[in-house]
C-alpha positions as CSV (number, residue, x, y, z in Angstrom):
1,M,9.5,-21.4,-19.5
2,S,8.7,-18.4,-21.5
3,K,8.3,-19.2,-25.1
4,P,10.2,-16.3,-27.1
5,G,8.4,-12.9,-27.2
6,Q,6.6,-13.9,-24.2
7,R,7.4,-12.1,-21.4
8,S,7.8,-14.5,-18.1
9,K,5.9,-14.2,-14.8
10,R,7.1,-12.1,-12.4
11,S,8.9,-14.1,-9.7
12,Y,7.2,-15.1,-6.5
13,G,6.6,-12.6,-3.6
14,T,8.0,-9.5,-5.4
15,G,3.9,-8.6,-5.7
16,G,1.6,-7.4,-8.6
17,L,1.2,-4.4,-10.8
18,R,-2.4,-3.5,-12.6
19,Q,-4.0,-1.1,-14.3
20,I,-7.0,0.4,-12.7
21,G,-8.8,3.1,-14.3
22,G,-6.4,6.0,-15.1
23,S,-4.1,4.9,-12.3
24,W,-1.1,2.0,-11.7
25,Y,-1.9,0.2,-8.6
26,G,0.3,-2.8,-6.9
27,T,-0.3,-4.9,-4.5
28,W,2.3,-7.7,-2.6
29,R,2.1,-9.0,0.9
30,D,4.3,-7.4,3.9
31,A,6.7,-9.1,5.8
32,G,3.8,-10.0,8.1
33,G,2.3,-12.0,5.6
34,R,-0.5,-8.8,5.5
35,K,-1.8,-7.6,2.0
36,V,-0.7,-4.6,0.9
37,Q,-1.9,-2.3,-1.8
38,R,-1.3,0.9,-3.1
39,K,-2.3,4.1,-5.6
40,I,1.7,4.0,-7.8
41,G,0.4,6.4,-9.3
42,A,-1.8,7.6,-12.8
43,V,-1.3,5.8,-16.0
44,R,1.0,7.5,-18.8
45,T,-1.6,9.3,-21.6
46,T,0.2,7.9,-25.5
47,G,2.5,10.7,-26.8
48,R,1.6,12.7,-23.3
49,P,4.7,13.7,-20.5
50,D,1.3,13.4,-17.8
51,G,1.4,9.8,-16.2
52,I,4.0,7.0,-15.0
53,T,4.9,4.1,-17.6
54,K,4.6,0.3,-16.7
55,L,8.3,0.8,-16.0
56,D,8.1,3.4,-13.7
57,A,5.3,2.2,-12.0
58,E,7.2,-1.1,-11.4
59,K,10.2,0.6,-9.8
60,R,8.1,2.6,-7.7
61,L,6.3,-0.8,-6.8
62,A,9.9,-1.9,-5.6
63,Q,10.1,0.9,-4.2
64,L,7.5,0.7,-1.9
65,R,7.9,-3.9,-1.0
66,K,11.5,-2.3,0.3
67,E,10.1,0.6,2.2
68,S,7.1,-1.4,4.3
69,A,9.6,-4.6,4.6
70,T,9.8,-3.7,8.2
71,F,7.9,-6.0,10.3
72,V,5.1,-5.1,13.1
73,S,4.7,-7.6,15.7
74,P,1.2,-8.5,16.5
75,D,2.0,-7.4,20.6
76,D,2.8,-4.1,18.8
77,R,-0.5,-3.2,17.3
78,V,-2.8,-1.3,18.8
79,T,-6.1,-2.7,20.0
80,M,-9.5,-1.1,19.1
81,E,-9.8,-1.2,23.1
82,A,-6.9,1.0,23.4
83,A,-7.8,3.4,20.7
84,G,-11.3,3.8,22.2
85,A,-9.7,4.4,25.1
86,E,-6.7,7.0,24.3
87,L,-10.1,8.2,22.2
88,C,-12.0,9.4,24.9
89,A,-8.7,10.6,26.6
90,R,-8.6,13.4,24.1
91,L,-11.8,14.1,23.7
92,A,-11.9,14.6,28.2
93,L,-8.1,16.6,27.4
94,R,-10.1,18.9,25.1
95,G,-13.2,19.4,27.7
96,R,-15.2,18.0,25.2
97,K,-19.7,17.4,26.1
98,K,-19.8,14.4,28.0
99,S,-22.1,13.2,25.2
100,H,-19.4,13.3,22.7
101,N,-16.9,11.1,25.2
């Protein structure tokens, strides 16, 4: 329990928000259990309307978490071998030199 005047901790699984330099960054786990980190926006300077407040950053973090809630199965992920073959095929279609394939 939190003491009077203290903020309570964020509930489990809702991610985290931190300030790095002049920007807000959010961290959370997606539906597949992978860690996701995204830049939320610039930090508001005191007395200026140039960035976003912590409350606005919290709202954007909640939106981003909701958007990334879809699960991608490991079978749907692209392997390095498949990505390399696709790149070679695209380069061949463009008529690239053999040294580029």
